[in-house]
C-alpha positions as protocol buffer text, in pm:
chain_id: "A"
residue {
  index: 1
  type: UNK
  ca { x: 4562 y: 7488 z: 13093 }
}
residue {
  index: 2
  type: UNK
  ca { x: 4721 y: 7808 z: 12970 }
}
residue {
  index: 3
  type: UNK
  ca { x: 4778 y: 7893 z: 12605 }
}
residue {
  index: 4
  type: UNK
  ca { x: 4967 y: 8188 z: 12462 }
}
residue {
  index: 5
  type: UNK
  ca { x: 4780 y: 8296 z: 12152 }
}
residue {
  index: 6
  type: UNK
  ca { x: 4616 y: 8597 z: 11989 }
}
residue {
  index: 7
  type: UNK
  ca { x: 4309 y: 8394 z: 11897 }
}
residue {
  index: 8
  type: UNK
  ca { x: 3979 y: 8395 z: 12088 }
}
residue {
  index: 9
  type: UNK
  ca { x: 4083 y: 8689 z: 12309 }
}
residue {
  index: 10
  type: UNK
  ca { x: 3856 y: 8995 z: 12301 }
}
residue {
  index: 11
  type: UNK
  ca { x: 3991 y: 9299 z: 12121 }
}
residue {
  index: 12
  type: UNK
  ca { x: 4178 y: 9524 z: 12361 }
}
residue {
  index: 13
  type: UNK
  ca { x: 4230 y: 9250 z: 12620 }
}
residue {
  index: 14
  type: UNK
  ca { x: 4566 y: 9101 z: 12713 }
}
residue {
  index: 15
  type: UNK
  ca { x: 4414 y: 8772 z: 12813 }
}
residue {
  index: 16
  type: UNK
  ca { x: 4097 y: 8593 z: 12919 }
}
residue {
  index: 17
  type: UNK
  ca { x: 3979 y: 8282 z: 13096 }
}
residue {
  index: 18
  type: UNK
  ca { x: 3735 y: 8061 z: 12911 }
}
residue {
  index: 19
  type: UNK
  ca { x: 3622 y: 7824 z: 13181 }
}
residue {
  index: 20
  type: UNK
  ca { x: 3924 y: 7621 z: 13287 }
}
residue {
  index: 21
  type: UNK
  ca { x: 4131 y: 7744 z: 12991 }
}
residue {
  index: 22
  type: UNK
  ca { x: 4342 y: 8059 z: 13012 }
}
residue {
  index: 23
  type: UNK
  ca { x: 4436 y: 8245 z: 12695 }
}
residue {
  index: 24
  type: UNK
  ca { x: 4706 y: 8512 z: 12703 }
}
residue {
  index: 25
  type: UNK
  ca { x: 4853 y: 8707 z: 12415 }
}
residue {
  index: 26
  type: UNK
  ca { x: 5214 y: 8596 z: 12345 }
}
residue {
  index: 27
  type: UNK
  ca { x: 5353 y: 8946 z: 12406 }
}
residue {
  index: 28
  type: UNK
  ca { x: 5244 y: 8909 z: 12773 }
}
residue {
  index: 29
  type: UNK
  ca { x: 5414 y: 8572 z: 12825 }
}
residue {
  index: 30
  type: UNK
  ca { x: 5628 y: 8697 z: 13116 }
}
residue {
  index: 31
  type: UNK
  ca { x: 5350 y: 8893 z: 13289 }
}
residue {
  index: 32
  type: UNK
  ca { x: 5298 y: 8701 z: 13613 }
}
residue {
  index: 33
  type: UNK
  ca { x: 5032 y: 8945 z: 13734 }
}
residue {
  index: 34
  type: UNK
  ca { x: 4819 y: 8890 z: 13424 }
}
residue {
  index: 35
  type: UNK
  ca { x: 4854 y: 8514 z: 13458 }
}
residue {
  index: 36
  type: UNK
  ca { x: 4747 y: 8530 z: 13825 }
}
residue {
  index: 37
  type: UNK
  ca { x: 4454 y: 8754 z: 13729 }
}
residue {
  index: 38
  type: UNK
  ca { x: 4328 y: 8495 z: 13482 }
}
residue {
  index: 39
  type: UNK
  ca { x: 4392 y: 8214 z: 13730 }
}
residue {
  index: 40
  type: UNK
  ca { x: 4155 y: 8391 z: 13970 }
}
residue {
  index: 41
  type: UNK
  ca { x: 3886 y: 8382 z: 13701 }
}
residue {
  index: 42
  type: UNK
  ca { x: 3954 y: 8011 z: 13644 }
}
residue {
  index: 43
  type: UNK
  ca { x: 3925 y: 7954 z: 14020 }
}
residue {
  index: 44
  type: UNK
  ca { x: 3594 y: 8145 z: 14021 }
}
residue {
  index: 45
  type: UNK
  ca { x: 3467 y: 7924 z: 13740 }
}
residue {
  index: 46
  type: UNK
  ca { x: 3566 y: 7607 z: 13924 }
}
residue {
  index: 47
  type: UNK
  ca { x: 3433 y: 7733 z: 14259 }
}
residue {
  index: 48
  type: UNK
  ca { x: 3090 y: 7803 z: 14109 }
}
residue {
  index: 49
  type: UNK
  ca { x: 3081 y: 7472 z: 13922 }
}
residue {
  index: 50
  type: UNK
  ca { x: 3096 y: 7659 z: 13589 }
}
residue {
  index: 51
  type: UNK
  ca { x: 2807 y: 7894 z: 13671 }
}
residue {
  index: 52
  type: UNK
  ca { x: 3062 y: 8179 z: 13686 }
}
residue {
  index: 53
  type: UNK
  ca { x: 3029 y: 8247 z: 13313 }
}
residue {
  index: 54
  type: UNK
  ca { x: 2654 y: 8309 z: 13342 }
}
residue {
  index: 55
  type: UNK
  ca { x: 2679 y: 8507 z: 13665 }
}
residue {
  index: 56
  type: UNK
  ca { x: 2953 y: 8721 z: 13511 }
}
residue {
  index: 57
  type: UNK
  ca { x: 2742 y: 8804 z: 13206 }
}
residue {
  index: 58
  type: UNK
  ca { x: 2411 y: 8857 z: 13384 }
}
residue {
  index: 59
  type: UNK
  ca { x: 2482 y: 9010 z: 13726 }
}
residue {
  index: 60
  type: UNK
  ca { x: 2680 y: 9335 z: 13732 }
}
residue {
  index: 61
  type: UNK
  ca { x: 2755 y: 9315 z: 14104 }
}
residue {
  index: 62
  type: UNK
  ca { x: 2903 y: 8968 z: 14054 }
}
residue {
  index: 63
  type: UNK
  ca { x: 3111 y: 9093 z: 13759 }
}
residue {
  index: 64
  type: UNK
  ca { x: 3242 y: 9379 z: 13974 }
}
residue {
  index: 65
  type: UNK
  ca { x: 3328 y: 9138 z: 14257 }
}
residue {
  index: 66
  type: UNK
  ca { x: 3502 y: 8899 z: 14013 }
}
residue {
  index: 67
  type: UNK
  ca { x: 3711 y: 9171 z: 13850 }
}
residue {
  index: 68
  type: UNK
  ca { x: 3806 y: 9341 z: 14175 }
}
residue {
  index: 69
  type: UNK
  ca { x: 3923 y: 9005 z: 14312 }
}
residue {
  index: 70
  type: UNK
  ca { x: 4126 y: 8935 z: 13997 }
}
residue {
  index: 71
  type: UNK
  ca { x: 4281 y: 9282 z: 13981 }
}
residue {
  index: 72
  type: UNK
  ca { x: 4368 y: 9267 z: 14351 }
}
residue {
  index: 73
  type: UNK
  ca { x: 4568 y: 8955 z: 14274 }
}
residue {
  index: 74
  type: UNK
  ca { x: 4729 y: 9121 z: 13972 }
}
residue {
  index: 75
  type: UNK
  ca { x: 4831 y: 9416 z: 14190 }
}
residue {
  index: 76
  type: UNK
  ca { x: 5053 y: 9182 z: 14390 }
}
residue {
  index: 77
  type: UNK
  ca { x: 5286 y: 9170 z: 14087 }
}
residue {
  index: 78
  type: UNK
  ca { x: 5328 y: 9529 z: 13962 }
}
residue {
  index: 79
  type: UNK
  ca { x: 5644 y: 9662 z: 13799 }
}
residue {
  index: 80
  type: UNK
  ca { x: 5884 y: 9798 z: 14061 }
}
residue {
  index: 81
  type: UNK
  ca { x: 5744 y: 10084 z: 14270 }
}
residue {
  index: 82
  type: UNK
  ca { x: 5439 y: 10129 z: 14045 }
}
residue {
  index: 83
  type: UNK
  ca { x: 5162 y: 9968 z: 14248 }
}
residue {
  index: 84
  type: UNK
  ca { x: 4959 y: 10288 z: 14288 }
}
residue {
  index: 85
  type: UNK
  ca { x: 4991 y: 10373 z: 13919 }
}
residue {
  index: 86
  type: UNK
  ca { x: 4857 y: 10029 z: 13829 }
}
residue {
  index: 87
  type: UNK
  ca { x: 4586 y: 10047 z: 14095 }
}
residue {
  index: 88
  type: UNK
  ca { x: 4458 y: 10365 z: 13927 }
}
residue {
  index: 89
  type: UNK
  ca { x: 4491 y: 10207 z: 13583 }
}
residue {
  index: 90
  type: UNK
  ca { x: 4294 y: 9897 z: 13687 }
}
residue {
  index: 91
  type: UNK
  ca { x: 4029 y: 10112 z: 13859 }
}
residue {
  index: 92
  type: UNK
  ca { x: 3986 y: 10296 z: 13529 }
}
residue {
  index: 93
  type: UNK
  ca { x: 3959 y: 9968 z: 13333 }
}
residue {
  index: 94
  type: UNK
  ca { x: 3694 y: 9827 z: 13564 }
}
residue {
  index: 95
  type: UNK
  ca { x: 3494 y: 10150 z: 13587 }
}
residue {
  index: 96
  type: UNK
  ca { x: 3493 y: 10220 z: 13212 }
}
residue {
  index: 97
  type: UNK
  ca { x: 3539 y: 9887 z: 13037 }
}
residue {
  index: 98
  type: UNK
  ca { x: 3298 y: 9650 z: 13211 }
}
residue {
  index: 99
  type: UNK
  ca { x: 2968 y: 9845 z: 13190 }
}
residue {
  index: 100
  type: UNK
  ca { x: 2919 y: 9837 z: 13567 }
}
residue {
  index: 101
  type: UNK
  ca { x: 2793 y: 10188 z: 13648 }
}
residue {
  index: 102
  type: UNK
  ca { x: 3061 y: 10233 z: 13912 }
}
residue {
  index: 103
  type: UNK
  ca { x: 3307 y: 10517 z: 13959 }
}
residue {
  index: 104
  type: UNK
  ca { x: 3684 y: 10489 z: 13930 }
}
residue {
  index: 105
  type: UNK
  ca { x: 3710 y: 10617 z: 14288 }
}
residue {
  index: 106
  type: UNK
  ca { x: 3486 y: 10335 z: 14414 }
}
residue {
  index: 107
  type: UNK
  ca { x: 3687 y: 10069 z: 14232 }
}
residue {
  index: 108
  type: UNK
  ca { x: 4012 y: 10227 z: 14348 }
}
residue {
  index: 109
  type: UNK
  ca { x: 3897 y: 10192 z: 14710 }
}
residue {
  index: 110
  type: UNK
  ca { x: 3784 y: 9833 z: 14654 }
}
residue {
  index: 111
  type: UNK
  ca { x: 4125 y: 9744 z: 14514 }
}
residue {
  index: 112
  type: UNK
  ca { x: 4282 y: 9847 z: 14845 }
}
């Protein structure tokens, strides 16, 4: 299920997946890349039989893997001719916003 709301979404985030439920801020309603990103997190939750939430919080390498996978999917839907700009932007988000002790350059390479 996907809901467009400003409630229950972390400050500074455009959306989040809470188990099988996806929450996206209304101003991002047409953002297919963001929706696909959150669908990857939902898939990860289902694939791990709901253990994803705990793995994500407790294991930094798992969190890095989960975010790289989700951002790779999101990069399939960038605004016209801006894939590399968004790849750099997402590398910055992952390297600085997820407390992973990883460099932007490393994430950039992982995003392919």
